C-alpha positions as CSV (number, residue, x, y, z in Angstrom):
1,X,0.0,0.0,0.0
2,X,2.9,2.4,0.8
3,X,4.3,1.8,-2.6
4,X,1.0,2.6,-4.3
5,X,0.6,5.7,-2.2
6,X,4.0,7.0,-3.2
7,X,3.4,6.2,-6.8
8,X,0.0,8.0,-6.7
9,X,1.5,11.1,-4.9
10,X,4.3,11.2,-7.4
11,X,1.8,11.0,-10.3
12,X,-0.3,13.7,-8.8
13,X,2.6,16.0,-8.2
14,X,3.7,15.6,-11.8
15,X,0.1,16.1,-13.1
16,X,-0.2,19.4,-11.3
17,X,3.3,20.5,-12.3
18,X,3.0,19.6,-15.9
19,X,-0.8,19.9,-16.6
20,X,-0.9,23.5,-17.8
21,X,2.1,22.9,-20.2
22,X,0.9,19.5,-21.4
23,X,-2.7,20.7,-22.1
24,X,-1.9,23.8,-24.0
25,X,1.8,23.6,-24.8
26,X,1.5,27.3,-24.0
27,X,2.8,29.9,-21.7
28,X,1.3,29.9,-18.2
29,X,1.2,32.8,-15.9
30,X,0.0,31.9,-12.5
31,X,-0.7,34.5,-9.8
32,X,-1.2,34.7,-6.1
33,X,-3.1,37.8,-4.9
34,X,-2.1,39.0,-1.4
35,X,-4.1,41.6,0.5
36,X,-1.6,44.1,1.9
37,X,-2.0,46.5,4.8
38,X,-3.7,49.6,3.5
39,X,-1.6,52.7,3.9
40,X,-4.1,55.2,2.7
41,X,-7.6,55.3,4.2
42,X,-10.3,54.3,1.6
43,X,-7.8,52.4,-0.6
44,X,-7.5,48.6,-0.9
45,X,-3.9,47.7,-1.4
46,X,-3.0,44.3,-3.0
47,X,0.0,42.6,-4.5
48,X,0.2,40.1,-7.3
49,X,3.0,37.6,-7.3
50,X,3.4,36.0,-10.8
51,X,5.0,32.7,-11.8
52,X,5.7,32.3,-15.5
53,X,6.4,29.0,-17.3
54,X,6.0,27.1,-20.6
55,X,8.0,29.6,-22.7
56,X,11.6,30.2,-23.3
57,X,12.2,33.9,-23.3
58,X,15.2,35.0,-25.4
59,X,16.7,38.5,-25.6
60,X,14.1,41.2,-26.3
61,X,11.2,38.7,-25.8
62,X,8.7,39.5,-23.1
63,X,5.2,39.5,-21.7
64,X,2.6,42.1,-20.8
65,X,-0.1,41.7,-18.2
66,X,-3.1,44.0,-18.5
67,X,-4.7,45.9,-15.6
68,X,-8.3,46.9,-16.4
69,X,-8.7,50.6,-15.8
70,X,-12.0,50.1,-14.0
71,X,-10.6,47.7,-11.5
72,X,-7.0,48.8,-10.8
73,X,-5.1,52.0,-9.9
74,X,-1.7,53.1,-8.6
75,X,0.4,50.3,-9.9
76,X,3.7,50.2,-8.1
77,X,6.1,52.3,-10.1
78,X,8.8,51.2,-10.6
79,X,7.9,47.6,-9.9
80,X,10.3,45.5,-7.8
81,X,13.3,44.1,-9.7
82,X,13.0,40.5,-10.7
83,X,16.7,39.7,-11.4
84,X,19.4,41.1,-13.7
85,X,18.0,39.1,-16.6
86,X,14.7,41.1,-16.8
87,X,13.7,44.7,-17.1
88,X,10.2,45.4,-15.8
89,X,8.1,48.5,-16.2
90,X,4.5,49.5,-15.5
91,X,2.2,52.1,-16.9
92,X,-0.8,53.3,-15.1
93,X,-4.5,52.5,-15.9
94,X,-6.1,55.7,-17.1
95,X,-9.9,56.1,-16.8
96,X,-9.8,59.4,-18.6
97,X,-8.8,57.9,-21.9
98,X,-10.0,55.0,-21.0
99,X,-6.9,52.8,-21.2
100,X,-5.7,49.7,-19.3
101,X,-2.5,49.8,-17.3
102,X,0.2,47.1,-17.8
103,X,3.0,45.3,-16.1
104,X,5.6,44.5,-18.8
105,X,8.8,42.3,-18.4
106,X,11.4,42.2,-21.1
107,X,14.1,39.5,-21.2
108,X,17.6,41.0,-21.4
109,X,19.4,37.7,-22.2
110,X,18.7,34.5,-24.0
111,X,16.8,31.9,-21.9
112,X,16.1,34.5,-19.2
113,X,15.5,32.8,-15.8
114,X,12.0,32.3,-14.7
115,X,13.0,31.1,-11.2
116,X,12.2,34.4,-9.5
117,X,8.7,35.6,-9.1
118,X,7.5,38.8,-10.8
119,X,5.6,41.1,-8.4
120,X,3.6,44.3,-8.4
121,X,1.4,46.0,-5.9
122,X,-1.7,48.1,-6.8
123,X,-4.9,49.6,-5.5
124,X,-7.9,47.3,-6.1
125,X,-11.1,49.2,-7.0
126,X,-13.3,46.2,-7.4
127,X,-15.2,44.1,-4.8
128,X,-13.9,40.9,-3.3
129,X,-10.4,39.8,-4.3
130,X,-8.7,40.6,-7.6
131,X,-8.7,37.7,-10.1
132,X,-7.3,36.6,-13.4
133,X,-5.9,39.0,-16.0
134,X,-5.2,38.8,-19.7
135,X,-1.6,38.7,-21.0
136,X,0.4,38.8,-24.2
137,X,3.8,37.2,-25.0
138,X,5.7,39.1,-27.6
139,X,8.8,38.5,-29.7
140,X,11.9,40.8,-30.3
141,X,9.8,42.8,-32.9
142,X,7.1,43.3,-30.3
143,X,4.7,41.1,-32.3
144,X,2.2,39.1,-30.1
145,X,3.1,35.4,-30.4
146,X,0.7,34.2,-27.7
147,X,-2.2,35.5,-25.6
148,X,-3.9,34.0,-22.6
149,X,-5.3,34.6,-19.2
150,X,-3.5,34.2,-15.9
151,X,-4.7,31.5,-13.5
152,X,-4.5,31.3,-9.7
153,X,-1.8,29.2,-8.1
154,X,-3.5,26.0,-6.8
155,X,-3.7,26.0,-3.0
156,X,-1.8,23.2,-1.2
157,X,-5.0,22.2,0.5
158,X,-6.7,21.5,-2.9
159,X,-3.7,19.4,-4.0
160,X,-3.7,17.5,-0.7
161,X,-7.5,16.8,-1.0
162,X,-7.3,15.5,-4.5
163,X,-4.2,13.4,-3.6
164,X,-5.9,11.8,-0.6
165,X,-9.0,11.1,-2.7
166,X,-6.8,9.3,-5.3
167,X,-5.1,7.3,-2.6
168,X,-8.5,6.3,-1.1
169,X,-9.7,5.2,-4.5
170,X,-6.6,3.1,-5.0
171,X,-7.2,1.5,-1.6
172,X,-10.9,0.7,-2.5
173,X,-9.8,-0.8,-5.8
174,X,-7.2,-3.0,-4.1
175,X,-9.8,-4.1,-1.5
176,X,-12.4,-4.9,-4.3
177,X,-9.7,-6.8,-6.2
178,X,-8.9,-9.0,-3.1
179,X,-12.6,-9.6,-2.6
180,X,-12.9,-11.2,-6.1
181,X,-10.4,-13.9,-5.4
């Protein structure tokens, strides 16, 4: 039983790790939204932490994440540095135009590292918690090569729940198999 449990947990781990890439063969941008301590009365300060995968960014390739002008304001400018292989900038959402804001990251070297998270804080104008955003991946000529929508990082509790369910099913199957003999 321990061997089956280890095998199931390994399979589950690989499934959640590789699922977004295997399904789409595409770039994935996962986010974790963190509610920060509000510094200005009446403003709701949040931070996105992005994890990017499924794409090899060479020099002058990058990605842009869009911030709806009706839901976001005061993007952290300049955004925190990722590492020396990336240059990040933001421009603010503008309800007067109207125009969305963006977080943009440009690779400065071939095969730029995606090991470090990309972060930006902002004021949330919506209700509840901020959610998924649209993004574009572009090449060295700034042509869009891919578009998508960010996805929340799966919570460890969800992964644990699914994993324990699979282990339970494996146990029931084994018990049913022994009952047939």
